[in-house]
N, C-alpha and C positions, 0 to 999 in steps of 0.2 A: 615699297608702296608709302608715297606720302602722307604722313600723318595730318591730321586737321587742325585747322589754326585755332588756338583756344583765346576765347574773348571772355574767359572767366565763368562762373557759374550762371546758372540760366537764371535770367532776369538781374545779373550783377556784372556789368561790363567791366574789364579792369580799368583802372588809372592811377595816376601817381598820388600818393597820399601825401607822401615829404620829400622834399630835396635836402639833404645834410651836407652840411661843409663844417671844416674847424680851424682851429687857429695852432701854431706850436705850444703845447702845453707839458710842463713835468710832472710826471707820476709822482704819487708820495713815495718817497724813499730811493727815487731811481735819480740818476746823474744825467739820462739824457731827455730830450724833448720829444714828444709823441704826436701824430694828428689824428690818434683815433677818438678823440673826443669831439665828436660831431653834434652840431645843433641844426634842427629844422629853419630854414630859411624862407623867409616872404619873398614875393615877386619871382620874377624871371631869371633864370640861370643860364648861364652860355657852357654847352657842353661840348670840348674839341676831343680830339685824339689822345689827349693826356689826361682827361678826365673832365671835373668841375673846375671851371676859371675860378680861382681864388681861394681853392681847397689845398690846406696843408697836408704835404707828402715828407715825413722827416727821413724815413728811411727807405731810400730808395733801391736798395738791395734786395729788399724782400715785397716792399710795397709799391704800388704806382706802375707806371709805364705803360705803353700802349697796348700790352696784352691783359692788364687788370685795371685799365682805366677808371671804370666805374664798378662800384658793391654794391650790390643789389639785394635786398631782403623782401620776401612774400609776406604780406600781412598776415596771412592764415598760420605762418611760421612762428611771427612775432607773438601772435595771439597765444599759442601755443607757450611759449617761453612766458610769457606775463603770467600764463597759470603755474607754470614750472617755478618760476622766482617768487611768486605770491604779492605780485604788486604791478601796477599798471608800467607798461613798456614805454618809454619816451624815444620817439624818432632819434637815431642817431646813435642810442645806445652800445650797440656792436660795432659802431664806426662805420655803418652803412653810409653810402650818397644818397641811394635812393630806395624808398618802398612802396610795392607796387601792389594793390588791393587785390584781393582774391585770389592770391597764388600762394601756391604751397611749394617751397624749395625742394622737396621731393620729387616733384612732378618735371623740374627743369634738366633738361640736358644739355652738354656741349654742343654747340652750334645752333642752338634755338637762338631766336631773335626776338627781341622788343622793339616795337615800333611806336613812336610817339610824336606827331608833327612831323619836323625833318630829321629827327634824331633815329638812329638806328644802331641798336647795340647787338652785339653778337658773344654768346656765353662762351669762355675760354677754358674755364677751371672752376674749382671749389675753393670756399675759404678753409685754410686750415689754421686751427687755433694756435696760439703760441704766447710764452711768457708775458709780452704786453698786454695781450687782451687776457688775461689770469688777474692782472696786476689791476688793469682797469676796472674788471669787474668784481676786484677786492676779495676775490676768493681763489687760493693758491691750487686747488682741487679744478678749477673748471675747465680746462684744457681737457682733460678726463671728460668731465662732465658733458662740455659741447660735441665731443668725439662721440661719445655713447648716444647722444640724442640722435644722430645721424640724420640731422637736417642742415648741413652746412648751406652757409651764404654762396654766393653767385659772384664771380669775378667776369668781367664784360671787355672786350675792344669796341671802339668806337669805329663803325663802319661808315654812318654818315652824320655829321655834327648837325648841331641844332640848340637851339633856346628853347627851354622847356620851365613849365611851372606846374605846381601842385594844383591838382584837378585836371589835368590833361588826359585823356583816354589813351589805354595802351593797349596794343595787339600782341598777343603771344604768339610767334610764329614757331611751328615746332620744327626741329631739323628733319630734311627729308632721310637721311640714311639710319642706320642703325644706332640705337641709342647708347650712350655713357651717362649715365644719372649723376648727379651732385653725390648722392648717399653711396653709389657705388664707385667713384673717385676717390672721396674720402677713405672708404676701406680698402681701396687697393694701393693707396700712395706707398711707395717704396718697396712695396712687395714685387714679388714673380707673378708675373701673367703668362696664361697659355699662348700658344701663337694665334689660335683665335682670337682669344681676347685683345692681343697687344695688335693685330691687324685691325680690329674694330677700333681700338682707340685712336689709332694714326689715320683712319680713314675719318675721324671728324675733325673740325678746325681745332684743336687743342692747344693750348697754351704752348708756346714755343720751349719753354723749359722742360716742361712734360715729355712735349715730342723728341726733344733730345734724349731725354732720359731711354726713352721705348726705342728709338732706330736702331736697326741692326748695327753690330759692331761697337755700340758706346758702351 
């Protein structure tokens, strides 16, 4: 049965709150440069199959690429983090490319789509925290803290390219099949799945690297 489309909470249509890009910057105490330092930009941004045009991606082995071209965070999740961190949350702090209003990351599943203007994003996987993220947050324990929060960010592929800007309305279109949510994906990453769960994961348009890990015989 097809799930309903989510236009946000009643009386609160979803919209793009921020679009964020970054330049290569060096983390304190590190020898390499990273593109995790994102900042909200004004004006329109072109998003193609590789993501936001002009955005820096330094480690392409683990970041970027067509299967995780755009990194999305929901404003409700970021509001939660603001309370957890005890300070206002500035867009781009987690390295996200797009902040969508009235969205809770926990409600998002693989195969969900976000539509705004000509742009169509399809969810492929969740964000897995890494040492670079912990260094960015200046907290060596932040990987465990982020995992324990069970509110991972959202990676998307670009199904339809487009020019977008902050303030544009967003439609959240739910995947028609069985759900594989972002928290579930984070919790089960690298673990053994039952045959039923593996079939459910493979039935969704999941990131190709995760698909390769789950395919029979791999």
